[in-house]
NUPA-748330 format. One record per residue: chain; x negated, y, z of N, C-alpha, C, O, CB in turn; residue number from 0. Coordinates in Angstrom, 1 decimal. Glycine has a CB too. Example, Ala and Ser with C-alpha at 12.3 -4.5 7.8 and 13.67 -1.06 7.14 Angstrom:
! NUPA-748330
- cadena,n_u,n_v,n_w,ca_u,ca_v,ca_w,c_u,c_v,c_w,o_u,o_v,o_w,cb_u,cb_v,cb_w,num
- A,-13.2,-5.7,7.8,-12.3,-4.5,7.8,-13.2,-3.3,7.8,-14.2,-3.3,8.5,-11.3,-4.5,9.0,0
- A,-12.8,-2.2,7.1,-13.7,-1.1,7.1,-12.9,0.0,7.9,-13.4,1.1,8.0,-14.1,-0.6,5.7,1
This chain:
! NUPA-748330
- cadena,n_u,n_v,n_w,ca_u,ca_v,ca_w,c_u,c_v,c_w,o_u,o_v,o_w,cb_u,cb_v,cb_w,num
- A,-92.8,117.3,80.0,-93.4,116.2,80.7,-93.9,116.6,82.0,-94.6,117.5,82.4,-94.4,115.6,79.9,0
- A,-93.3,115.4,82.8,-93.8,115.5,84.8,-94.0,114.4,85.0,-93.0,113.7,84.6,-92.7,116.0,86.1,1
- A,-94.9,113.8,85.5,-95.4,112.9,85.8,-96.1,112.9,87.6,-97.3,113.3,87.8,-96.3,112.9,84.6,2
- A,-95.7,112.5,88.3,-95.3,112.3,90.0,-96.3,111.1,90.2,-96.2,110.1,89.5,-93.4,111.7,90.5,3
- A,-97.2,111.2,91.0,-98.1,110.0,91.9,-98.1,110.5,93.5,-98.0,111.6,94.1,-100.0,110.0,91.3,4
- A,-98.3,109.3,93.7,-98.7,108.6,95.5,-97.1,109.6,96.1,-96.4,110.4,95.4,-101.2,109.4,96.7,5
- A,-97.0,109.2,97.5,-95.7,109.7,98.2,-95.9,110.6,98.6,-97.0,111.1,99.0,-95.0,109.0,99.1,6
- A,-94.1,111.2,98.6,-93.9,113.0,99.1,-93.8,112.9,99.8,-93.2,111.9,100.2,-93.0,114.0,99.0,7
- A,-94.8,114.1,100.9,-94.7,114.5,102.3,-92.8,114.6,102.7,-91.9,115.0,102.0,-95.7,116.1,102.4,8
- A,-92.8,114.0,104.1,-91.5,114.1,104.5,-91.6,114.2,106.4,-92.6,114.2,107.0,-90.8,112.7,103.8,9
- A,-90.3,114.2,106.9,-90.9,113.8,108.0,-91.0,112.6,108.4,-90.4,112.6,109.5,-90.4,114.3,108.8,10
- A,-91.4,111.6,108.3,-92.1,110.4,108.4,-92.9,110.6,109.5,-92.5,110.5,110.6,-92.8,110.0,107.3,11
- A,-94.3,110.9,109.3,-95.0,111.2,111.0,-94.7,112.0,111.4,-95.6,111.9,112.4,-96.2,111.4,111.3,12
- A,-94.0,113.2,111.8,-93.5,113.7,113.7,-92.5,112.9,114.2,-92.2,113.0,115.4,-92.8,115.6,114.1,13
- A,-91.5,111.9,113.1,-90.9,111.0,113.4,-91.3,109.9,114.5,-90.9,109.5,115.6,-90.7,110.7,112.5,14
- A,-92.6,109.3,112.9,-92.9,107.8,113.8,-94.2,108.7,115.3,-94.6,108.0,116.2,-94.1,106.0,112.1,15
- A,-94.6,109.8,115.2,-95.4,110.3,116.8,-94.2,110.0,117.9,-94.2,109.3,118.9,-95.9,112.2,116.9,16
- A,-93.1,110.7,117.3,-92.0,110.8,118.7,-91.1,109.4,119.2,-90.5,109.1,120.3,-90.6,111.9,118.4,17
- A,-91.3,109.0,118.3,-90.8,107.5,119.1,-92.8,106.6,119.5,-92.8,105.8,120.4,-89.5,106.1,117.5,18
- A,-93.7,106.7,119.0,-94.8,106.4,120.1,-94.8,107.0,121.1,-94.9,106.3,122.2,-96.2,106.5,119.8,19
- A,-94.6,108.4,121.2,-94.5,108.8,122.3,-93.8,108.6,123.7,-94.2,108.9,124.8,-94.3,109.5,122.1,20
- A,-92.5,108.0,123.3,-91.2,107.9,123.6,-91.7,106.6,124.5,-91.6,106.6,125.7,-90.1,107.7,122.2,21
- A,-92.4,105.3,123.6,-92.2,104.3,123.9,-93.3,104.0,124.8,-93.0,103.2,125.7,-92.0,103.6,122.8,22
- A,-94.9,104.8,125.0,-95.6,105.2,126.0,-95.0,105.6,126.8,-94.7,104.6,127.5,-96.4,105.9,125.8,23
- A,-94.4,106.6,127.3,-94.0,106.8,128.1,-92.9,106.3,128.8,-92.9,106.4,130.0,-94.1,107.5,127.9,24
- A,-91.8,105.5,128.1,-91.7,104.4,128.5,-92.0,102.9,129.3,-91.4,102.3,130.3,-91.6,104.5,128.0,25
- A,-93.0,102.6,128.5,-93.5,101.9,129.0,-94.5,102.4,130.7,-94.3,101.9,131.8,-94.0,101.3,127.9,26
- A,-95.1,103.1,130.4,-95.7,103.9,131.5,-94.3,104.1,132.8,-94.7,103.9,133.9,-96.4,105.5,130.7,27
- A,-93.4,104.4,132.6,-92.2,104.8,133.8,-92.1,103.5,134.2,-92.3,103.3,135.4,-90.5,105.5,133.4,28
- A,-91.8,102.2,133.2,-91.7,100.7,133.8,-93.1,100.7,134.5,-93.1,101.3,135.6,-91.4,99.3,132.5,29
- A,-94.2,100.2,134.3,-95.4,99.8,134.7,-95.6,100.8,136.2,-95.8,100.2,137.2,-96.7,100.1,133.4,30
- A,-95.4,102.1,136.2,-95.9,102.7,137.3,-94.7,102.5,138.6,-95.1,103.3,139.5,-96.4,104.2,136.8,31
- A,-93.8,102.1,138.9,-92.6,102.2,139.7,-92.0,103.8,139.5,-92.1,104.7,140.3,-93.1,101.8,141.3,32
- A,-91.5,103.7,138.3,-90.3,104.2,137.7,-90.8,105.6,138.4,-90.3,106.1,139.4,-88.6,103.5,138.1,33
- A,-92.2,106.1,137.7,-92.5,107.6,138.3,-92.5,108.2,136.6,-93.2,108.0,135.6,-94.4,107.8,139.4,34
- A,-90.8,109.5,136.5,-90.7,110.0,135.6,-91.3,111.0,135.7,-90.8,111.8,134.9,-89.8,110.2,135.4,35
- A,-92.8,111.7,136.6,-93.4,112.8,135.7,-94.7,111.9,135.2,-95.5,112.6,134.5,-93.9,114.3,136.8,36
- A,-95.0,110.9,135.3,-96.1,110.3,134.7,-95.9,109.9,133.6,-96.6,110.0,132.6,-96.5,109.2,135.3,37
- A,-94.5,109.4,133.7,-94.1,109.1,132.8,-93.9,109.8,130.8,-94.1,109.5,129.6,-93.4,108.8,133.5,38
- A,-93.2,110.8,131.6,-93.3,112.0,131.0,-94.4,112.7,130.2,-94.2,113.0,129.0,-93.1,112.7,131.8,39
- A,-95.6,113.0,130.9,-96.7,113.1,130.6,-97.3,112.2,129.7,-97.1,112.5,128.5,-97.1,113.1,131.6,40
- A,-98.1,111.3,129.9,-98.5,110.2,129.0,-97.7,109.8,128.2,-98.4,109.0,127.5,-98.8,109.1,129.5,41
- A,-96.1,110.0,127.6,-95.3,110.1,126.2,-95.7,111.2,126.2,-96.3,110.9,127.2,-93.8,109.9,125.9,42
- A,-96.0,112.8,126.0,-96.4,113.7,125.3,-97.8,113.8,125.3,-98.6,114.4,124.5,-95.9,114.8,125.7,43
- A,-98.0,113.0,126.3,-100.4,113.0,125.8,-100.0,111.8,124.1,-100.6,111.9,123.0,-102.2,111.2,128.0,44
- A,-99.3,111.1,124.3,-99.4,110.0,123.2,-98.4,110.5,121.4,-98.5,110.2,120.3,-98.6,108.1,124.1,45
- A,-97.8,111.1,122.0,-97.3,112.2,120.8,-98.3,112.6,120.8,-99.0,111.8,120.1,-96.2,113.4,121.0,46
- A,-99.0,113.9,121.3,-99.9,115.2,120.6,-101.6,113.6,120.2,-102.6,113.9,119.7,-100.5,117.3,122.3,47
- A,-101.4,112.5,120.7,-102.8,112.5,119.9,-102.3,111.5,118.6,-103.2,110.9,118.1,-104.2,111.6,121.1,48
- A,-101.2,111.2,118.0,-100.9,110.9,117.4,-100.4,111.3,116.5,-100.5,110.7,115.4,-100.6,110.4,117.8,49
- A,-99.4,113.0,116.5,-99.2,113.6,115.4,-100.6,114.5,115.5,-100.9,114.7,114.3,-97.6,114.4,115.3,50
- A,-101.8,115.2,116.3,-102.4,115.8,115.8,-103.7,115.6,115.6,-104.4,116.6,115.2,-102.2,116.5,116.1,51
- A,-104.4,113.9,116.0,-105.3,113.7,115.9,-105.5,112.5,114.8,-106.5,112.3,114.2,-105.6,113.5,117.0,52
- A,-104.5,111.7,114.6,-104.4,110.0,114.1,-103.7,110.4,112.4,-104.3,109.9,111.5,-103.0,108.8,115.3,53
- A,-102.6,111.2,112.2,-102.2,110.9,111.7,-102.9,112.7,110.8,-102.6,113.1,109.6,-100.9,110.0,112.1,54
- A,-103.3,113.2,111.2,-103.8,114.4,110.1,-105.0,113.8,109.2,-105.2,114.1,108.0,-104.5,116.1,111.2,55
- A,-105.9,112.7,110.0,-106.7,112.1,109.6,-106.4,111.4,107.9,-106.9,111.7,106.8,-106.9,111.2,110.7,56
- A,-105.3,110.5,108.2,-105.1,109.6,106.9,-103.6,110.5,106.4,-102.6,110.1,105.9,-104.8,107.6,107.3,57
- A,-103.8,111.5,106.7,-102.6,111.9,105.6,-102.6,112.8,104.2,-101.6,113.3,103.6,-101.6,112.7,106.3,58
- A,-104.2,112.8,103.9,-104.0,112.5,102.3,-103.8,111.6,101.5,-103.4,111.7,100.3,-104.7,112.7,101.8,59
- A,-104.3,110.3,102.1,-103.9,108.9,101.8,-102.5,108.3,101.6,-102.2,107.5,100.7,-104.4,108.2,102.6,60
- A,-101.8,109.0,102.7,-100.6,107.7,103.5,-99.4,108.9,102.3,-98.7,108.3,101.5,-100.1,107.7,106.4,61
- A,-99.5,110.9,102.3,-98.7,111.4,101.9,-99.3,112.7,101.0,-99.4,113.9,101.3,-97.8,111.7,102.9,62
- A,-99.8,111.9,99.7,-101.0,112.7,99.2,-100.5,113.6,97.5,-101.0,114.6,96.8,-102.4,111.2,98.9,63
- A,-99.5,113.0,97.4,-98.1,113.5,96.6,-98.6,114.0,95.6,-98.8,115.2,96.0,-97.0,114.5,97.2,64
- A,-99.1,114.0,94.0,-99.3,115.4,92.8,-99.0,114.8,91.9,-99.0,113.6,91.6,-100.8,116.1,92.5,65
- A,-98.7,116.1,91.3,-97.7,115.7,89.8,-98.3,116.6,88.8,-98.8,117.7,89.3,-95.8,116.0,89.8,66
- A,-98.4,116.2,87.3,-99.1,116.6,86.5,-98.4,117.1,84.9,-98.4,116.0,84.4,-100.0,115.6,86.6,67
- A,-98.0,117.7,84.2,-97.3,118.2,83.9,-97.8,118.6,82.4,-98.6,117.8,82.1,-97.0,118.9,84.8,68
- A,-97.6,119.5,81.5,-98.0,119.8,80.5,-99.7,121.0,80.8,-100.7,120.8,80.1,-96.5,120.4,79.8,69
- A,-99.7,121.8,81.6,-99.8,122.8,81.7,-100.9,123.2,82.9,-101.7,124.1,82.9,-98.7,123.2,81.8,70
- A,-100.5,122.2,84.0,-101.5,122.1,85.5,-101.3,121.1,86.1,-100.4,120.4,85.6,-101.4,123.0,86.6,71
- A,-102.0,120.6,87.3,-101.3,120.0,88.3,-101.2,120.7,89.6,-101.7,121.7,90.2,-101.9,118.8,88.5,72
- A,-100.4,119.8,89.8,-100.0,120.1,91.7,-100.2,119.5,92.6,-100.1,118.2,92.4,-98.7,120.2,92.3,73
- A,-100.5,120.1,94.0,-101.3,118.7,95.0,-100.4,119.5,96.3,-99.6,120.5,96.2,-103.7,118.7,95.2,74
- A,-100.8,118.9,97.4,-101.0,119.2,98.4,-102.3,119.8,99.2,-103.2,119.1,99.1,-100.6,118.3,98.7,75
- A,-102.5,120.9,99.8,-103.4,121.0,100.0,-103.6,121.3,101.6,-103.2,122.2,102.3,-103.6,121.8,99.0,76
- A,-104.8,119.8,101.7,-105.3,119.3,102.6,-106.2,119.6,103.4,-106.5,118.9,104.3,-105.4,118.7,102.4,77
- A,-106.9,120.8,102.9,-108.5,121.2,102.8,-109.1,121.1,104.3,-110.1,120.7,104.7,-108.9,122.9,102.1,78
- A,-107.5,122.0,105.1,-108.3,121.8,106.7,-107.5,120.7,107.5,-107.1,119.6,107.2,-108.2,123.4,107.8,79
- A,-107.5,121.3,108.6,-107.2,120.0,109.8,-106.0,120.8,110.2,-105.2,120.2,111.0,-108.6,119.6,111.4,80
- A,-105.8,122.1,109.8,-104.8,123.6,110.6,-103.3,122.4,109.6,-102.3,121.9,110.0,-105.4,126.3,109.7,81
- A,-104.0,122.5,107.8,-103.1,122.6,107.3,-102.5,121.5,107.4,-101.3,121.4,107.0,-103.2,123.0,106.4,82
- A,-103.0,120.5,107.9,-102.8,119.1,107.5,-101.8,118.8,108.8,-100.8,118.0,108.9,-104.5,118.1,107.3,83
- A,-102.3,119.6,109.9,-100.9,119.7,111.0,-100.0,120.4,110.6,-99.0,119.7,110.5,-101.1,120.4,112.4,84
- A,-99.7,121.8,110.1,-98.6,122.3,109.9,-97.5,121.3,108.8,-96.3,121.3,109.0,-98.9,123.6,109.4,85
- A,-98.1,120.6,107.8,-97.2,119.9,107.1,-96.8,118.6,108.0,-95.8,117.9,107.8,-97.8,119.5,105.8,86
- A,-97.6,118.4,109.2,-96.7,117.4,109.9,-95.8,117.9,110.5,-94.7,117.2,110.4,-97.3,116.8,110.8,87
- A,-95.7,118.7,111.1,-94.6,119.6,111.8,-93.7,120.4,111.0,-92.6,121.0,111.4,-95.2,120.5,112.7,88
- A,-94.2,120.3,110.1,-93.0,121.6,109.1,-93.2,120.9,107.6,-93.9,121.4,106.7,-93.7,123.8,109.1,89
- A,-92.4,119.7,107.6,-93.3,119.9,105.9,-92.2,119.8,104.8,-92.3,119.5,103.7,-94.5,118.3,105.4,90
- A,-91.2,120.2,105.3,-90.4,120.7,104.3,-91.1,121.9,103.8,-91.3,121.9,102.6,-88.9,121.0,104.8,91
- A,-91.7,123.5,104.7,-92.2,124.4,104.3,-93.5,124.0,103.5,-94.3,124.9,103.2,-92.2,125.2,105.3,92
- A,-93.8,122.8,103.2,-95.3,122.6,102.9,-95.0,122.7,101.1,-94.4,122.0,100.4,-96.0,120.7,103.7,93
- A,-95.7,124.0,100.6,-95.4,124.0,98.9,-97.0,123.2,98.3,-98.2,123.3,98.6,-95.0,126.2,98.1,94
- A,-96.5,122.6,97.5,-97.7,122.3,96.1,-98.7,123.4,96.0,-98.2,124.4,96.3,-97.1,122.3,94.6,95
- A,-99.7,123.6,95.7,-100.4,124.4,94.7,-100.6,123.9,93.4,-100.8,122.7,93.2,-101.6,124.6,95.2,96
- A,-100.6,124.5,92.8,-100.5,124.4,91.3,-102.1,124.8,90.5,-102.9,125.6,91.1,-99.1,125.5,90.7,97
- A,-102.5,124.4,89.6,-103.9,124.5,89.3,-103.7,124.5,87.9,-103.0,123.5,87.7,-104.9,123.3,89.9,98
- A,-103.9,124.9,87.1,-104.0,125.2,85.3,-104.9,124.6,84.8,-105.9,124.8,85.4,-104.3,126.6,84.7,99
- A,-104.9,123.8,84.0,-106.0,123.0,82.9,-107.4,124.0,82.7,-108.7,123.9,82.7,-105.2,122.8,80.9,100
- A,-106.5,125.0,82.7,-107.7,126.1,82.0,-108.7,126.4,83.6,-109.7,127.1,83.4,-106.7,128.1,81.2,101
- A,-108.5,126.1,84.9,-109.1,126.4,85.5,-110.1,125.4,86.1,-111.1,125.6,86.7,-108.5,126.9,86.1,102
- A,-109.4,123.9,85.6,-110.7,122.7,85.5,-112.2,122.6,84.8,-112.2,122.3,83.6,-110.1,121.6,85.0,103
- A,-113.3,122.8,85.4,-114.1,122.5,84.8,-114.6,121.2,84.5,-115.5,121.2,83.6,-114.6,123.0,85.2,104
- A,-114.2,120.2,84.9,-114.7,118.7,84.5,-113.7,117.8,85.3,-112.6,118.2,85.6,-116.4,118.3,84.9,105
- A,-114.2,116.5,85.7,-113.0,115.7,86.6,-113.6,114.5,86.4,-113.9,114.1,85.2,-111.1,115.7,86.2,106
- A,-114.1,113.6,87.7,-114.6,112.3,88.0,-113.5,111.0,88.4,-112.7,111.4,89.2,-115.5,112.5,89.1,107
- A,-113.4,110.0,88.2,-112.8,108.7,88.2,-113.7,108.4,90.1,-114.7,108.9,90.6,-113.5,107.3,86.4,108
- A,-112.8,107.6,90.6,-113.9,107.1,91.6,-113.5,106.1,92.2,-112.5,106.2,92.9,-114.4,108.1,92.7,109
- A,-114.0,104.9,92.0,-113.7,103.4,91.7,-114.6,102.8,92.8,-115.3,103.6,93.4,-114.1,102.8,90.0,110
- A,-114.7,101.3,93.3,-114.9,101.0,94.0,-115.2,99.5,93.5,-114.2,99.0,93.1,-114.1,101.4,94.7,111
- A,-116.2,98.8,93.5,-116.0,97.3,92.9,-115.7,96.1,93.9,-116.8,95.7,94.4,-117.3,96.9,91.9,112
- A,-115.0,95.6,94.1,-114.8,93.8,95.0,-114.1,93.4,93.9,-113.3,93.7,93.0,-113.8,93.5,96.9,113
- A,-115.1,92.4,94.6,-115.5,90.8,93.6,-115.3,90.6,92.1,-114.8,89.8,91.3,-114.6,89.5,94.0,114
- A,-116.1,91.9,92.1,-116.4,91.9,90.0,-115.2,92.9,89.7,-115.2,93.4,88.5,-115.8,89.8,88.7,115
- A,-114.2,93.4,90.6,-113.5,93.8,89.5,-113.3,95.3,90.4,-113.3,95.3,91.6,-112.1,92.7,89.0,116
- A,-113.3,96.4,89.6,-113.3,97.8,89.7,-111.7,98.5,90.4,-110.7,98.1,90.0,-113.5,98.3,88.0,117
- A,-111.7,99.2,91.1,-110.3,99.4,91.7,-111.0,101.1,91.7,-112.0,101.7,92.2,-109.8,98.3,93.5,118
- A,-109.6,101.4,90.6,-109.8,103.6,90.9,-109.3,103.6,92.3,-108.6,102.7,92.7,-108.5,105.1,89.7,119
- A,-109.9,105.1,93.2,-109.1,104.9,94.5,-108.6,106.8,93.8,-107.8,107.4,94.5,-110.2,104.4,96.6,120
- A,-108.9,107.1,93.3,-108.7,109.1,93.1,-109.4,109.6,91.9,-110.1,109.1,91.1,-109.6,110.1,94.5,121
- A,-108.8,111.2,91.9,-109.4,111.8,90.3,-110.0,112.5,91.4,-109.6,112.3,92.5,-108.3,112.7,88.7,122
- A,-111.3,113.6,91.2,-111.7,114.3,91.9,-112.1,115.0,90.5,-112.7,114.7,89.5,-112.6,113.9,93.0,123
- A,-111.2,116.5,90.9,-111.1,117.5,90.2,-111.7,118.8,90.1,-111.1,119.6,90.7,-110.2,117.6,90.3,124
- A,-113.1,119.5,89.2,-114.1,120.2,89.8,-113.3,121.4,89.2,-112.8,121.6,88.1,-115.7,119.9,89.4,125
- A,-113.2,122.5,90.7,-112.6,124.0,90.0,-113.5,124.7,89.2,-114.7,124.2,89.1,-112.2,125.0,91.1,126
- A,-113.2,125.8,88.7,-114.0,126.5,88.4,-114.4,127.4,89.4,-115.6,127.8,89.4,-113.8,127.1,87.5,127
- A,-113.4,127.8,90.7,-113.8,128.6,91.8,-114.9,127.8,92.5,-115.3,128.4,93.4,-112.4,129.0,92.8,128
- A,-115.6,126.5,92.3,-116.7,125.5,93.0,-115.7,125.0,93.8,-116.3,124.8,94.8,-118.2,126.0,93.8,129
- A,-114.6,124.8,93.9,-113.8,123.7,94.6,-113.1,122.0,94.0,-112.5,121.8,92.9,-112.6,124.6,95.0,130
- A,-113.3,121.3,94.8,-113.1,119.9,94.6,-111.4,119.4,95.1,-110.8,119.5,96.2,-114.5,119.1,95.6,131
- A,-110.9,119.0,94.0,-109.3,118.3,94.3,-109.5,117.2,94.6,-110.6,117.0,94.1,-108.2,118.2,93.1,132
- A,-109.1,116.2,95.1,-109.3,115.0,95.2,-107.4,114.5,94.6,-106.3,114.9,95.0,-110.0,114.7,96.9,133
- A,-107.6,114.0,94.1,-106.1,113.6,93.6,-105.6,111.4,94.0,-105.4,110.5,93.1,-106.3,114.0,91.3,134
- A,-105.5,111.4,95.0,-105.3,110.0,95.1,-104.2,109.3,94.3,-103.1,109.8,94.1,-105.0,109.7,96.4,135
- A,-104.8,107.7,93.8,-104.5,107.0,93.2,-103.9,105.8,93.9,-102.7,105.4,93.6,-105.4,106.9,92.5,136
- A,-104.7,105.0,95.2,-104.1,104.1,96.0,-102.6,103.4,96.2,-101.9,102.4,96.2,-104.5,104.5,96.9,137
- A,-102.7,105.1,96.5,-100.2,104.4,96.9,-100.1,103.9,95.4,-100.2,102.7,95.0,-98.0,106.5,97.3,138
- A,-100.1,104.8,94.6,-99.8,103.9,93.1,-100.0,102.2,92.6,-99.4,101.1,92.3,-100.7,104.5,92.2,139
- A,-101.0,102.6,92.7,-102.0,101.1,92.9,-101.3,99.9,93.8,-101.5,98.7,93.4,-103.5,101.4,93.8,140
- A,-100.4,100.2,95.1,-100.1,99.2,95.7,-98.7,99.2,94.8,-98.3,98.3,94.1,-100.3,99.3,97.3,141
- A,-98.3,100.2,95.2,-97.0,100.4,95.0,-96.1,100.2,93.4,-95.0,99.7,93.4,-97.0,101.6,95.5,142
- A,-96.7,100.6,92.2,-96.4,100.6,90.9,-96.8,99.1,90.5,-97.6,98.3,90.6,-97.2,101.6,90.2,143
- A,-95.2,99.4,89.6,-95.2,98.0,88.9,-96.1,97.5,87.6,-96.0,96.4,86.9,-93.8,97.9,88.5,144
- A,-96.9,98.6,87.6,-97.3,98.9,86.3,-98.7,99.6,86.7,-98.9,100.5,85.9,-96.3,99.9,85.4,145
- A,-99.6,99.6,87.5,-100.8,100.0,88.4,-101.5,101.2,87.3,-101.6,102.4,87.2,-102.0,98.5,88.7,146
- A,-102.1,99.8,86.4,-103.4,99.9,85.2,-103.2,100.7,84.4,-104.0,101.4,83.9,-103.8,98.6,84.4,147
- A,-101.5,100.8,84.2,-100.9,101.8,82.8,-100.9,103.3,83.2,-101.1,104.2,82.4,-99.1,101.4,82.5,148
- A,-100.6,103.2,84.8,-100.4,104.8,85.3,-101.4,105.1,85.3,-101.6,106.2,84.7,-99.8,105.2,86.6,149
- A,-102.9,104.2,86.0,-104.3,105.4,85.9,-104.9,105.9,84.7,-105.6,106.9,84.4,-105.6,104.8,86.5,150
- A,-104.5,104.5,83.7,-104.8,104.5,82.3,-104.3,105.6,81.6,-104.9,106.4,80.8,-104.3,103.2,81.6,151
- A,-103.2,105.8,81.9,-102.4,107.5,80.9,-103.0,108.7,82.0,-103.5,109.7,81.6,-99.9,107.6,80.8,152
- A,-102.9,108.5,82.9,-103.5,109.7,83.8,-105.1,110.3,82.6,-105.4,111.2,81.8,-104.1,108.8,85.9,153
- A,-105.7,109.3,83.1,-107.4,109.8,82.7,-107.3,110.3,81.6,-107.6,111.5,81.3,-108.5,108.8,82.5,154
- A,-106.9,109.1,80.8,-106.5,109.8,78.7,-105.6,111.2,78.9,-105.8,112.2,78.2,-104.9,108.2,77.5,155
- A,-104.8,111.2,79.6,-103.7,112.6,79.9,-105.0,113.8,80.1,-105.4,114.7,79.3,-102.4,112.3,81.7,156
- A,-105.4,113.6,81.3,-106.9,114.9,81.6,-107.6,115.0,81.2,-108.2,116.1,81.3,-107.8,115.0,82.5,157
- A,-108.6,113.4,79.6,-109.3,114.0,79.4,-108.8,114.6,77.8,-109.7,115.2,77.1,-110.3,113.4,79.8,158
- A,-107.7,114.4,77.5,-107.3,115.5,76.2,-106.9,116.6,76.9,-106.8,117.4,76.0,-106.2,115.0,75.1,159
- A,-106.7,117.1,77.9,-105.9,118.5,78.4,-107.6,119.2,78.7,-107.6,120.4,78.6,-104.5,118.4,80.3,160
- A,-108.9,118.3,79.1,-110.1,119.4,79.2,-110.4,119.2,78.2,-110.8,120.3,77.9,-111.3,119.4,80.1,161
- A,-110.6,118.4,76.9,-111.1,117.9,76.2,-112.7,117.6,76.1,-113.7,118.1,75.6,-110.6,118.3,75.6,162
- A,-112.3,116.5,77.2,-113.9,116.0,77.8,-114.1,115.2,76.7,-113.0,115.1,76.0,-114.1,115.1,79.4,163
- A,-115.2,114.2,76.0,-115.7,113.4,75.7,-115.0,111.9,76.2,-114.1,111.1,76.0,-116.8,113.7,76.0,164
- A,-116.2,112.1,77.1,-115.7,110.6,78.3,-115.6,111.4,80.1,-115.7,112.5,80.5,-117.6,108.9,78.3,165
- A,-115.3,110.3,80.5,-114.9,110.1,81.7,-115.8,110.3,83.0,-115.5,109.2,83.6,-114.5,108.9,81.6,166
- A,-116.6,111.0,83.7,-117.8,110.3,85.3,-117.1,109.2,86.0,-115.9,109.4,86.3,-118.2,111.8,86.9,167
- A,-117.7,108.3,86.2,-117.0,107.4,86.7,-117.8,107.5,88.2,-119.0,107.8,88.0,-116.9,105.9,85.8,168
- A,-117.5,107.3,89.9,-118.5,107.5,90.6,-118.0,106.1,91.5,-116.8,105.7,91.7,-118.7,109.1,91.2,169
- A,-118.9,105.7,91.7,-119.0,104.2,92.8,-118.7,104.4,94.2,-119.7,104.9,94.6,-120.6,103.6,92.9,170
- A,-117.9,104.3,95.0,-117.8,104.4,96.3,-118.8,102.9,97.0,-118.9,102.7,98.2,-115.9,104.3,96.7,171
């Protein structure tokens, strides 16, 4: 049995960056009396800002697909800025990393409280090599038909796999 969470990485960030660059370039071209060189230059700058500065910042929450199965958790490694940029420009070649439940020391559920309601944001896995892995839940909470059941299921499943008595809840 395998279950997926969040949105899978695809070509949309690169495509949106190209459209944004083309729109800015066209706007500058029309605004500055049909100067093609300035239009191209501003279009390229807009494309680079969108694809190298803006999208990498939000990539883990927008395209943080992760999967859980009997023996492991698979996730996209966005730990460095260069890995995020590579994922935007080469999404097909980006493979998920897998971590066995045996390599997970513990986990926490990170939540926020808004108007007397607790909202889970992500699960934080603490690995035995000292690294932490954040598994985003926000996409499923917005798009799933039964978001509470998804979160409850994954919390119960990981708790059972790690033989933890309770889950640590961290508030943001």
